[in-house]
N, C-alpha and C positions, 0 to 999 in steps of 0.2 A: 038767510041761514043764521041760526042762533049762534051765539058766541061759543058755547060748549061744543057744538057740532063742528064748528070751524077749527077749534083747537084739536079735535080728534083727527080731522082731515089733515091738518098741518103736521101732526105727529106721524101719521101714516106716511106722508110724503117724505118726511125727514128720514124715516127708517127704510124707505124703499131704496133699493140699490140699483140705480141705473148707471149707464156708462156710455162711452163714445169710442168709436174706432177712429184713430187719428194716424195719418201717414205723413212722413217727413222724407226729404231727400237730403242726404249727407254726402258731401264731397269726399271722395276717396283720397286718403293722405298719401298713399304710395304712388299715385299717378299724377303727372304734370299737366295732363289734359284738363282744361277748364270744364269740359262737358262730362267728365268722369265722376259719377256719383252713384250711390246705392240708395235704395228705398228701404225704409223700415216702417212697418205697420204695428201700431200699439193698440191694445185695448186698455182703456182707462176707466176705472170704476168710480167716477164722480158724475153727478147729475148736471153740473154747470159746464156747458161747452167751453167757455173761456178758461175755466180752471183746468179742464182736460188738456187744452192746448198748452197752457203754461207749464203743466207738469211734464208733458212730452218734450217740450223745448228744453226744459231744465235737465231732463234725463240724457238727451242725446247731443245737445249743443248745436242743433240746427238753428237756422235763422228764421225759418217759416215752417208752418205745418198746415196740412189740409184736413179739415174736419170731415170725415167721410159720412158717417151715419150713427144714429144712436144704437145701443145694444141693450137688450133687456136683462133683467136680473137673472132669469133662468140660464141664459147663455153665459153670463159672468160666473155663475156658480159652477157650470160645467167646466169652465177654464180654470177654476180654482182661484179666481181673483177676489180679494177681499175689498171692502169699502176703502176708498182713498189710495188704492194700489194701482199700478200699471204693469203690464206685461207685454213683451214683444211677441207677436203672433206670426210675423213674417219679416225676414231680413234676407236681402239678396245673398248674403254669405251662408245662411243656415237653411234657407228654404222654408216653405210654409208648413204649418202644423196640419197634418192630414188626419181627418176624422176616420173612425173605424168604418168599414163597409157596412151598409145596411142590407138586410135581407127583406125582400118584399113578399 
């Protein structure tokens, strides 16, 4: 591939907004039981999976995170997530975001 074409491909990749779904388990503060924790699922709008995990851990203070799967730009746009942002899509305390019913 010629240099100019590679630069175009690289620019498209940089502007492409991909992301990751990341889940963490956070211990509940008000309970003394070592097994009491809650799950939080984030959508993180960064292409690098390691950066998605770092952002998630920094946001919630968990010690570990599970990288679930990639999420495409169209899905991120539907959720209103901008590049380099993260949003909670499920937390035990607030419940999941439920999409509108579809008519077939």
